[in-house]
ROLOFI-512257 format. One record per residue (C-alpha): chain; x, z, y. Coordinates in pm, whole numbers. Example, Ala and Ser with C-alpha at 12.3 -4.5 7.8 and 13.67 -1.06 7.14 Angstrom:
BEGIN
["A"; [1230; 780; -450]]
["A"; [1367; 714; -106]]
//
This chain:
BEGIN
["A"; [12658; 9906; 10095]]
["A"; [12727; 9730; 10427]]
["A"; [13089; 9720; 10534]]
["A"; [13148; 9891; 10869]]
["A"; [13431; 9774; 11089]]
["A"; [13517; 9992; 11388]]
["A"; [13728; 9719; 11548]]
["A"; [13453; 9456; 11529]]
["A"; [13320; 9403; 11882]]
["A"; [12952; 9457; 11952]]
["A"; [12793; 9152; 12108]]
["A"; [12546; 9298; 12357]]
["A"; [12185; 9234; 12260]]
["A"; [12298; 9098; 11923]]
["A"; [12466; 9426; 11821]]
["A"; [12161; 9530; 11614]]
["A"; [12213; 9232; 11385]]
["A"; [12524; 9395; 11242]]
["A"; [12307; 9629; 11036]]
["A"; [12053; 9367; 10931]]
["A"; [11977; 9382; 10559]]
["A"; [12118; 9088; 10359]]
["A"; [11795; 9102; 10155]]
["A"; [11555; 9040; 10445]]
["A"; [11448; 8703; 10303]]
["A"; [11249; 8918; 10062]]
["A"; [10987; 8897; 10339]]
["A"; [10963; 8521; 10278]]
["A"; [10953; 8573; 9902]]
["A"; [10671; 8827; 9922]]
["A"; [10461; 8636; 10177]]
["A"; [10511; 8310; 9989]]
["A"; [10401; 8437; 9650]]
["A"; [10100; 8622; 9791]]
["A"; [10003; 8295; 9961]]
["A"; [10040; 8099; 9637]]
["A"; [9844; 8362; 9443]]
["A"; [9568; 8347; 9707]]
["A"; [9555; 7969; 9658]]
["A"; [9522; 8015; 9282]]
["A"; [9238; 8264; 9333]]
["A"; [9069; 8011; 9566]]
["A"; [9119; 8210; 9886]]
["A"; [9229; 7889; 10055]]
["A"; [9203; 8005; 10421]]
["A"; [9411; 8314; 10352]]
["A"; [9664; 8106; 10158]]
["A"; [9704; 7862; 10446]]
["A"; [9733; 8140; 10705]]
["A"; [10009; 8309; 10506]]
["A"; [10178; 7972; 10460]]
["A"; [10202; 7910; 10835]]
["A"; [10316; 8268; 10889]]
["A"; [10584; 8218; 10625]]
["A"; [10714; 7900; 10788]]
["A"; [10760; 8099; 11110]]
["A"; [10923; 8391; 10929]]
["A"; [11162; 8158; 10750]]
["A"; [11265; 7993; 11077]]
["A"; [11318; 8327; 11253]]
["A"; [11521; 8475; 10968]]
["A"; [11735; 8161; 10943]]
["A"; [11824; 8195; 11312]]
["A"; [11891; 8570; 11277]]
["A"; [12116; 8519; 10973]]
["A"; [12307; 8248; 11160]]
["A"; [12350; 8476; 11463]]
["A"; [12468; 8760; 11241]]
["A"; [12723; 8531; 11075]]
["A"; [12845; 8413; 11417]]
["A"; [12863; 8745; 11600]]
["A"; [12943; 8975; 11305]]
["A"; [13131; 8763; 11051]]
["A"; [13312; 9061; 10896]]
["A"; [12986; 9237; 10824]]
["A"; [12802; 8920; 10717]]
["A"; [13064; 8796; 10472]]
["A"; [13185; 9147; 10386]]
["A"; [12840; 9242; 10261]]
["A"; [12838; 8927; 10049]]
["A"; [13125; 9050; 9832]]
["A"; [13017; 9412; 9778]]
["A"; [12844; 9523; 9461]]
["A"; [12528; 9672; 9612]]
["A"; [12470; 9448; 9915]]
["A"; [12597; 9112; 9786]]
["A"; [12308; 9030; 9548]]
["A"; [12067; 9074; 9841]]
["A"; [12176; 8732; 9969]]
["A"; [12003; 8574; 9670]]
["A"; [11675; 8634; 9856]]
["A"; [11772; 8333; 10069]]
["A"; [11768; 8114; 9757]]
["A"; [11444; 8259; 9621]]
["A"; [11275; 8249; 9962]]
["A"; [11375; 7886; 10014]]
["A"; [11256; 7789; 9666]]
["A"; [10922; 7965; 9712]]
["A"; [10867; 7804; 10052]]
["A"; [10941; 7467; 9890]]
["A"; [10674; 7549; 9630]]
["A"; [10428; 7637; 9907]]
["A"; [10482; 7301; 10076]]
["A"; [10424; 7117; 9749]]
["A"; [10124; 7318; 9626]]
["A"; [9941; 7406; 9948]]
["A"; [10020; 7101; 10160]]
["A"; [10119; 6836; 9904]]
["A"; [10415; 6773; 10134]]
["A"; [10681; 6635; 9900]]
["A"; [10925; 6543; 10178]]
["A"; [10952; 6903; 10302]]
["A"; [10944; 7029; 9944]]
["A"; [11240; 6808; 9846]]
["A"; [11447; 6914; 10149]]
["A"; [11387; 7284; 10085]]
["A"; [11448; 7239; 9712]]
["A"; [11782; 7073; 9785]]
["A"; [11871; 7352; 10031]]
["A"; [11788; 7609; 9762]]
["A"; [12014; 7429; 9513]]
["A"; [12306; 7429; 9759]]
["A"; [12252; 7797; 9843]]
["A"; [12228; 7887; 9474]]
["A"; [12555; 7714; 9386]]
["A"; [12745; 7858; 9685]]
["A"; [12618; 8215; 9649]]
["A"; [12634; 8235; 9269]]
["A"; [12996; 8134; 9244]]
["A"; [13106; 8312; 9562]]
["A"; [12946; 8649; 9489]]
["A"; [13021; 8676; 9119]]
["A"; [13375; 8540; 9156]]
["A"; [13446; 8789; 9436]]
["A"; [13303; 9081; 9239]]
["A"; [13510; 8978; 8938]]
["A"; [13850; 8948; 9107]]
["A"; [13832; 9230; 9362]]
["A"; [14074; 9512; 9287]]
["A"; [13867; 9811; 9399]]
["A"; [13542; 9836; 9206]]
["A"; [13276; 10108; 9197]]
["A"; [13169; 10282; 8879]]
["A"; [12857; 10148; 8708]]
["A"; [12627; 10417; 8849]]
["A"; [12743; 10339; 9205]]
["A"; [12771; 9962; 9177]]
["A"; [12452; 9831; 9017]]
["A"; [12080; 9852; 9087]]
["A"; [11770; 9640; 9044]]
["A"; [11883; 9422; 9333]]
["A"; [12126; 9248; 9097]]
["A"; [11824; 9090; 8930]]
["A"; [11766; 8891; 9249]]
["A"; [12018; 8651; 9096]]
["A"; [11768; 8599; 8814]]
["A"; [11479; 8558; 9060]]
["A"; [11678; 8301; 9260]]
["A"; [11757; 8103; 8946]]
["A"; [11396; 8109; 8829]]
["A"; [11271; 8015; 9178]]
["A"; [11475; 7696; 9138]]
["A"; [11319; 7643; 8796]]
["A"; [10970; 7682; 8943]]
["A"; [11030; 7447; 9237]]
["A"; [11202; 7192; 9011]]
["A"; [10908; 7196; 8768]]
["A"; [10658; 7158; 9052]]
["A"; [10856; 6870; 9198]]
["A"; [10886; 6702; 8857]]
["A"; [10508; 6719; 8812]]
["A"; [10455; 6535; 9142]]
["A"; [10697; 6244; 9114]]
["A"; [10750; 5960; 8869]]
["A"; [11059; 5810; 8716]]
["A"; [11352; 5779; 8752]]
["A"; [11385; 6150; 8833]]
["A"; [11096; 6322; 8651]]
["A"; [11287; 6373; 8324]]
["A"; [11598; 6490; 8507]]
["A"; [11409; 6743; 8718]]
["A"; [11236; 6881; 8410]]
["A"; [11578; 6926; 8250]]
["A"; [11700; 7109; 8561]]
["A"; [11390; 7331; 8546]]
["A"; [11448; 7400; 8175]]
["A"; [11817; 7475; 8227]]
["A"; [11747; 7711; 8516]]
["A"; [11479; 7885; 8309]]
["A"; [11728; 7941; 8026]]
["A"; [12009; 8049; 8259]]
["A"; [11779; 8295; 8431]]
["A"; [11676; 8443; 8098]]
["A"; [12037; 8488; 7993]]
["A"; [12125; 8650; 8326]]
["A"; [11836; 8894; 8282]]
["A"; [11961; 8998; 7938]]
["A"; [12311; 9061; 8071]]
["A"; [12206; 9248; 8382]]
["A"; [11911; 9441; 8241]]
["A"; [12134; 9579; 7966]]
["A"; [12364; 9728; 8230]]
["A"; [12076; 9855; 8445]]
["A"; [11902; 10021; 8150]]
["A"; [12231; 10178; 8045]]
["A"; [12271; 10311; 8400]]
["A"; [11914; 10449; 8378]]
["A"; [11968; 10638; 8056]]
["A"; [12327; 10762; 8071]]
["A"; [12401; 10844; 8436]]
["A"; [12250; 11105; 8664]]
["A"; [11951; 10964; 8852]]
["A"; [11847; 11086; 9198]]
["A"; [11540; 10984; 9404]]
["A"; [11765; 10791; 9640]]
["A"; [11891; 10581; 9349]]
["A"; [11539; 10452; 9276]]
["A"; [11539; 10198; 9557]]
["A"; [11245; 9952; 9586]]
["A"; [11444; 9661; 9436]]
["A"; [11403; 9832; 9098]]
["A"; [11061; 9662; 9094]]
["A"; [11259; 9340; 9046]]
["A"; [11298; 9463; 8686]]
["A"; [10941; 9342; 8647]]
["A"; [10949; 9068; 8911]]
["A"; [11233; 8882; 8739]]
["A"; [11027; 8864; 8420]]
["A"; [10716; 8762; 8613]]
["A"; [10882; 8464; 8780]]
["A"; [11039; 8371; 8443]]
["A"; [10686; 8366; 8302]]
["A"; [10569; 8143; 8587]]
["A"; [10855; 7900; 8529]]
["A"; [10789; 7890; 8155]]
["A"; [10418; 7826; 8209]]
["A"; [10496; 7532; 8437]]
["A"; [10735; 7388; 8176]]
["A"; [10457; 7412; 7916]]
["A"; [10223; 7223; 8149]]
["A"; [10493; 6960; 8213]]
["A"; [10556; 6902; 7840]]
["A"; [10330; 6593; 7810]]
["A"; [10556; 6411; 8058]]
["A"; [10890; 6501; 7894]]
["A"; [10937; 6439; 7518]]
["A"; [11213; 6698; 7483]]
["A"; [10981; 6965; 7629]]
["A"; [10714; 6867; 7376]]
["A"; [10960; 6924; 7093]]
["A"; [11041; 7267; 7239]]
["A"; [10680; 7376; 7290]]
["A"; [10678; 7655; 7027]]
["A"; [10998; 7796; 7178]]
["A"; [10868; 7762; 7535]]
["A"; [10540; 7932; 7453]]
["A"; [10701; 8211; 7252]]
["A"; [10957; 8299; 7517]]
["A"; [10708; 8267; 7802]]
["A"; [10479; 8523; 7637]]
["A"; [10788; 8735; 7560]]
["A"; [10881; 8736; 7929]]
["A"; [10525; 8822; 8033]]
["A"; [10504; 9106; 7780]]
["A"; [10837; 9247; 7898]]
["A"; [10727; 9235; 8262]]
["A"; [10400; 9403; 8170]]
["A"; [10587; 9683; 7990]]
["A"; [10778; 9761; 8309]]
["A"; [10470; 9823; 8524]]
["A"; [10368; 10169; 8388]]
["A"; [10735; 10274; 8374]]
["A"; [10793; 10183; 8738]]
["A"; [10470; 10353; 8846]]
["A"; [10571; 10676; 8672]]
["A"; [10916; 10663; 8832]]
["A"; [10752; 10602; 9170]]
["A"; [10533; 10911; 9126]]
["A"; [10845; 11108; 9032]]
["A"; [11030; 10980; 9341]]
["A"; [10761; 11025; 9605]]
["A"; [10539; 11290; 9450]]
["A"; [10762; 11527; 9255]]
["A"; [11089; 11477; 9445]]
["A"; [10917; 11435; 9787]]
["A"; [11133; 11140; 9886]]
["A"; [11035; 11028; 10239]]
["A"; [10819; 10716; 10256]]
["A"; [10914; 10499; 10554]]
["A"; [10961; 10128; 10613]]
["A"; [11269; 9966; 10468]]
["A"; [11327; 9588; 10435]]
["A"; [11395; 9651; 10069]]
["A"; [11025; 9728; 10018]]
["A"; [10959; 9355; 10023]]
["A"; [11141; 9361; 9691]]
["A"; [10854; 9573; 9558]]
["A"; [10575; 9361; 9710]]
["A"; [10710; 9037; 9564]]
["A"; [10683; 9142; 9196]]
["A"; [10319; 9244; 9240]]
["A"; [10226; 8905; 9384]]
["A"; [10438; 8725; 9126]]
["A"; [10271; 8912; 8841]]
["A"; [9931; 8796; 8968]]
["A"; [10050; 8435; 8998]]
["A"; [10235; 8422; 8666]]
["A"; [9947; 8580; 8471]]
["A"; [9703; 8329; 8619]]
["A"; [9933; 8040; 8529]]
["A"; [10007; 8180; 8182]]
["A"; [9635; 8211; 8109]]
["A"; [9595; 7848; 8212]]
["A"; [9899; 7711; 8027]]
["A"; [9833; 7899; 7702]]
["A"; [9456; 7846; 7725]]
["A"; [9388; 8212; 7656]]
["A"; [9084; 8238; 7879]]
["A"; [9061; 8617; 7859]]
["A"; [9327; 8725; 8109]]
["A"; [9127; 8618; 8416]]
["A"; [9046; 8970; 8551]]
["A"; [9413; 9079; 8539]]
["A"; [9564; 8833; 8792]]
["A"; [9274; 8888; 9032]]
["A"; [9324; 9267; 9018]]
["A"; [9696; 9236; 9082]]
["A"; [9634; 8990; 9362]]
["A"; [9429; 9252; 9549]]
["A"; [9699; 9512; 9483]]
["A"; [9970; 9273; 9606]]
["A"; [9771; 9182; 9916]]
["A"; [9722; 9551; 10000]]
["A"; [10093; 9622; 9945]]
["A"; [10189; 9322; 10159]]
["A"; [9956; 9434; 10441]]
["A"; [10089; 9791; 10443]]
["A"; [10451; 9676; 10437]]
["A"; [10392; 9415; 10707]]
["A"; [10231; 9677; 10934]]
["A"; [10524; 9908; 10860]]
["A"; [10764; 9631; 10963]]
["A"; [10580; 9569; 11289]]
["A"; [10578; 9943; 11364]]
["A"; [10951; 9970; 11294]]
["A"; [11027; 9669; 11514]]
["A"; [10814; 9808; 11798]]
["A"; [10982; 10147; 11771]]
["A"; [11328; 9989; 11777]]
["A"; [11242; 9776; 12082]]
["A"; [11096; 10078; 12261]]
["A"; [11401; 10285; 12178]]
["A"; [11637; 10022; 12315]]
["A"; [11443; 9985; 12636]]
["A"; [11445; 10360; 12680]]
//
């Protein structure tokens, strides 16, 4: 939850930034993965259009985050060390890593890809050890049912986004850094998997043993699936990189087994999340209106399309082809609806302020 400070001065036209969601870089994550999935499905014009849009979105959000930190430092850094809002900042890492992947895959621009990859590494180190250290040492802590949700898995997504971008970079450069980058990608893949096991255990326990209201089922719960989807994508890229790294070749049975394990786990979540969504919006009549957190639901759909396509390619299955294409259309529809909802909300806010 955002920290409110009555004595923090409002800074004129920048006052609205105080309430800006720390997870707004989910917009970059969602747009980026839908763009990459479109490229995989050979919708090249759409992929390029979403790429240029994403570059603009990334620039705008970077400026807005900087302004929020400058004009509302208590809120900006206060949110960072709270249990529900803090993990939202990991969208900056994942968004940066995915944009780096777009530059490398769609534009073959290694210079921009390297810069963004390095920025993602710095963000990951700073946020990981700031957020989790702060949550560990703070004296006042919420109970489990009030302090954890699917948004915590954004830490997994951020870690795996670094694995993906590292693997893509390793595949496009030679020595002396190819082996090292593949090791970074492998390490991030393993760290992300371990984080998922830790966090998902707590989230599933919260599901089963605490009272659950419609308001508790926030859109980031789709990250339950999205974290496994991006883990699958990272594993598939490591499999494809194995011929260029002897230690990956020796680990191929392990890489393939765990990559399929991640994909199967993500697939299991899809019906469960759909049923819970019907319960939330259909049975419980929870209002459906735009929230920045909905980008956390769009991203997993696009990532599932991308990871299934890459898994089919890496494992040489050959029979999964219809599945990623179906989910790509679903992800594109979800992205379009959410983007229109965002534009409508922004227009309404601007109109309200002028009035």
